[in-house]
Structures are given as C-alpha cells and as structure tokens.
VEXVEXTOR-453398 format. One line per 4 residues: for each residue z, y, x of C-alpha. Coordinates in Angstrom, 2 decimals. Example, Ala and Ser with C-alpha at 12.3 -4.5 7.8 and 13.67 -1.06 7.14 Angstrom:
! residues 2
7.80:-4.50:12.30 | 7.14:-1.06:13.67
***
This chain:
! residues 119
125.22:-105.31:70.78 | 128.41:-108.08:70.79 | 130.52:-107.69:67.91 | 134.09:-106.83:69.31
135.98:-109.81:68.37 | 139.83:-107.85:69.42 | 141.08:-105.44:66.85 | 141.15:-101.82:68.30
145.04:-101.25:67.54 | 145.22:-104.94:68.40 | 143.87:-103.98:72.23 | 145.75:-100.47:72.63
149.21:-102.44:72.09 | 148.75:-104.72:74.35 | 147.26:-102.53:77.16 | 150.78:-100.40:76.46
152.68:-103.36:76.36 | 150.83:-103.80:80.06 | 151.56:-100.53:81.18 | 154.91:-100.69:80.74
155.61:-104.06:82.13 | 156.59:-106.19:79.41 | 153.28:-107.49:78.63 | 153.23:-111.78:78.22
150.44:-113.65:79.93 | 148.46:-114.16:76.74 | 148.98:-109.89:76.41 | 148.09:-109.25:78.97
144.08:-111.62:77.84 | 144.19:-109.58:75.02 | 144.43:-106.36:77.21 | 141.62:-107.73:79.98
139.12:-108.54:76.95 | 139.81:-105.78:74.76 | 138.76:-103.39:77.53 | 135.49:-105.79:78.54
134.41:-104.96:75.41 | 135.66:-101.59:75.63 | 133.00:-101.47:78.77 | 130.00:-103.11:76.43
130.78:-100.93:74.00 | 130.28:-97.75:76.06 | 127.72:-99.10:78.95 | 125.92:-102.10:76.95
123.21:-104.26:78.70 | 122.42:-107.46:81.11 | 121.41:-106.71:83.80 | 125.24:-106.80:85.76
127.79:-109.30:84.66 | 131.48:-108.51:85.14 | 134.13:-111.51:85.17 | 137.93:-111.09:84.98
138.72:-114.95:85.42 | 140.47:-116.87:82.73 | 140.00:-113.81:80.21 | 136.76:-113.21:79.97
132.85:-111.91:80.57 | 130.27:-109.38:79.46 | 127.24:-108.41:80.84 | 126.92:-104.57:81.09
124.42:-101.69:82.42 | 120.62:-101.17:80.72 | 118.03:-102.78:83.64 | 116.07:-106.12:84.39
118.14:-108.52:81.81 | 119.13:-111.81:83.54 | 118.69:-115.72:81.98 | 118.95:-118.34:84.39
121.12:-118.85:87.17 | 123.28:-117.15:88.55 | 122.66:-113.77:87.94 | 121.92:-110.87:91.10
123.90:-108.36:90.15 | 127.92:-109.99:89.30 | 131.69:-107.90:89.31 | 134.35:-110.07:89.83
138.10:-109.24:89.38 | 141.32:-110.34:88.91 | 143.37:-109.71:85.63 | 145.99:-106.74:86.69
143.33:-105.39:89.48 | 141.43:-105.38:86.45 | 144.08:-103.46:83.79 | 144.66:-101.25:86.80
140.91:-100.16:87.28 | 140.19:-99.11:83.67 | 143.49:-97.39:83.21 | 142.51:-95.61:86.32
146.16:-96.61:88.46 | 142.99:-97.83:90.86 | 139.85:-96.34:92.25 | 136.85:-98.50:92.28
136.23:-97.53:96.20 | 139.94:-98.22:96.99 | 139.57:-102.28:94.96 | 136.80:-102.99:96.91
137.88:-101.63:100.57 | 141.17:-104.00:99.75 | 138.72:-106.66:98.59 | 140.43:-107.06:94.97
136.85:-106.87:93.76 | 133.29:-109.11:95.11 | 130.76:-106.97:93.83 | 127.15:-108.38:94.62
123.82:-107.16:93.75 | 121.96:-103.32:93.55 | 123.63:-102.58:90.13 | 127.46:-104.39:90.12
129.43:-101.04:91.41 | 131.14:-99.67:88.21 | 132.49:-96.72:89.85 | 130.94:-93.68:87.46
131.67:-95.59:84.46 | 135.76:-96.59:84.78 | 138.41:-95.60:84.56 | 138.13:-96.86:80.22
141.28:-95.58:79.41 | 143.69:-92.59:80.24 | 146.80:-91.15:79.34
***
C-alpha cells in the first residue's frame, strides 16, 4: 500500500474549498490527489488503474496484477468530474452515460465504491 502524500487535514480543507467553489487550480489538484489516495486506501489492489490527468493516478481493486503496457482495466476522467463523483454530486452511471468517464475492462466499474465523501 502506498504511503499517503496528502495530509488528511489538508485534503479535507481543499475538498471543502472545492465544494464551496473557492478552490484555486493547485487546491483542485490537491483535492483530486487526496481523493485518489483515499480510494487506494479503501479498495487497495492493482487490477484497475484510475487516471485523473493531470493530477494523478492510482491502482485499486484486488485482482490480477498488471505490470506492463496498457492496463486492461482503466478508468479515466477529468478533475471536476472526479470530485463530483467522490462527493456524491454525480452518479457513476450518469457520468459514464454522459461520456464524462471512460471505463474499459471487466473490473473498471467504480459504482460500488463511490462516493467516498458525503456530508
């Protein structure tokens, strides 16, 4: 399991700033990284790669380990969509249907593990 790089209090603060609509670009990236780290803590594994460029990437969900080339199970989205997903402002199904998330592979469905942070 990877060590956290974002302090929990700092992550919570930046997420609160984003929710309030006051987050600067650096704070948005920090909030995204914080949420990616939290996902990694809650569903550790190496079978699905979750990408939120340019902020970060995390491998999650137990299953077959991927080591070379393009992973068979990939989720990719933008920073705003990711934060909406992890806070419950957007459902997984709606994000996928709208094309805001691309998910490829059998295991690339995060509906069961999102949202991460609800008030």
